[in-house]
N, C-alpha and C positions, 0 to 999 in steps of 0.2 A: 505493499499499499504507499508505504513512505516513498519507496523507488518511483512508483507509478504516479504519486503526488508531485514529485520533484520534474518527471518527465512532464508532467501536465503543464507545469510553471515554466519549465524552460522553453516550451513548444508556445506557450503565450508571450513570453518576453520576446522570442524569436519574431512571432507573428506582428506584436507592436510594436518592434524595430524597423520591420519591413514596411509596416503601413507608414510609420513615421517618414520613415526614408522614401517612400513614394509622393507623400506629401510634400515634403522639400523638394523631389527632383519635379513634381508638376508644378511647383511656385517657381524652381529656379528655371526649369524648363518654358515656361511661359514667357518667363523674364527674357530668357536667352532667344526666344523665337522671336519675340517682338524687337529686341536689339538688332537681332540678324536681318529683319525685315526692313527696319529705318535703315541698317546700313546699307542692305543690297537696293532699296530705292533710292537712297541717296547716290550711290556711287554708278548705279546703271548707267545713267544718260552719259557722263562722262566716258565712261568704258566704251559704251555703244559707239561714242563718238570717234575712239581711236581706233575702233576696228578695221580691219580692211573692207568690210561689207560698207560703211558709211564712206569710204574713200572710191569705191567702184562706183558710185552713181555720176560717172562722167561720160562722156562720149568723145568721139573724134572731133568735134567741133570745139569742145572745150580744150583739148591738147592743143589743136591749131591756133586758136586764141590765145593761149598762154605761150606758146613757142614763137608767134608771130610779135607777140606783144612785148615781149623782153627786149629784143635788139630794136624795137621800134621806140621803147620808154629809154633805152641806153642813150640813143642818138638824141633825143631830146634834152635828156641830161646833160650831154657833151656841149649840146649847143646853150645851153643856160649857163654852163660852166664859163663860157666866152664872156658873157654880160657885163660881171662885174669889173673887170680890166679894159673893155671895150665900149661899151654901151655909154651913151650922153644922157639919155632920158631917165628920170629916175623912177618912171614909170614902168620901163622897160627891165629896169635893174630888179624891180619889185616882182614884176611879173616872173623873170627867169628864176628868181629865187623861190617862187609860189610853184612853178613847174617841178623844179628839183625836190622841194619838200614833200609835193604829193606823190611823184614818181618812183623815187628812190625806194621807198618802202613797200610799193606794189611791184617792182622787180622781185624783191626777196620773198613776197608772198607769191607771186607766180611761179618760180622756182622752186619754192617749198611743194606746190603741188605738182608739178612736174615729177620730183623726186618721189613724191608718196605714191604717184600713180607707176613709177617705173619707166617714166618716159625720159627722153633726151632732153636736158636744158640748154639752150645755145649757149655755144664758148664766146668768150669775150672777143669782139672783133669779126665775129660772123658776118654781122651786117655790112663789112666793108666788102665782103665778096659775093653775097648771095641775095642781099636784100634792096639793094641800090632801085629807087622808084618804086617799090612795093609799098601800098599802104600810106602814100605820101612821104615817105623817105628822101632824104638828101643823097644826092650823087657825091663823090668823092670830089668833083670838082666845085660844086655848090658849098660843101663843107670846107674847103679851101679858100674861096671867096669870102665865105664869113669870116673864116680866122684873120684874112688880111684886113678886113675892114675896121672901122673904128668911128667912134662919134655919133652923128646922125646918119651917115651913110651905111653903119652897122645896125643901128635901130630899125630902119628901114627893111633892111634885108633880113636881119633877124624875125622882124614879126611877119613879113611876107611869107618865108620858110616855114615858120612855125604855124601858121594858118593852115598852109598845105599840109603840114605834118599832123595837125591836129584834126583835119578833115579827115585824114585817112584812119587815125585812130578811132575816131568816132564811127567810120563806116565798119570798121573791125568789131567795135564794139556792139552796133546793132545786129549785125552777123550773131553773135555770140548770144545776145538776149534772145534771137529768133530760133537758133539751130542748138544750141548748148543745153545740157542736162544737169552741170554742176553748179547748185544754188549759189555758192559765195561768187565762183565766177561770174555769175549772170548780176549778181549786185554789183561786184566790181565795174561789168560793163555799164550798167546803169550808172554808177558814179563817174565814169569817165565820160560818158555822153554829157552829163549834166555840167559836169565843170568844165569839160573842153569845148564844149559850144559857148559856154559863158565867157571863157577866155578870147575864143575867136570873135566874139562881138565886141569886147574890150579892145581886141587888137585891130580890128576893122575902124572902131571908133579912134583909136590915136592916129591911124593911118588917113582917117578922113575918108574913110569909104563906106562907112554907114549911110 
């Protein structure tokens, strides 16, 4: 009897301990589950954004846009770099600074997209051999003329060339908006159309062509 009673008590104690463990586990489990759920929902959007599937939402038009706009922007920056030492007009100097400030970061962004897509980033200087005349880009002769000019002659040449250059960029951006698929590229295209159309108007005003 004593042994049987002892066994009963021991079984009851084990059962009670087991019940307590289950209750604690249930409480802890719900907390862990909630924490895990919050963590998952909190991190999943950023995790999804960095996955290859997010980057795959682009098409050939996006690649063409990025590969074409990089050398195009590089030449605009090269032209803008001439203004501080050659331009006479304060408005032209300010415009050149504005162009460089906008297009330098876009070159980096476009290059980053191409890299993430596994596509070729145009090499520095590629425009000197393959892109003359495309998208309103300047020829080597035109760039040489601009480099030799100064004062009012530079101001006029710079704005006339940049208007042509901007018109090419706007045309490329409109094609991207129509044919592209990558949302960020289409947003950039929209920004290029807005900003460069405004700059074309400004330059025409300065040239007295409006």
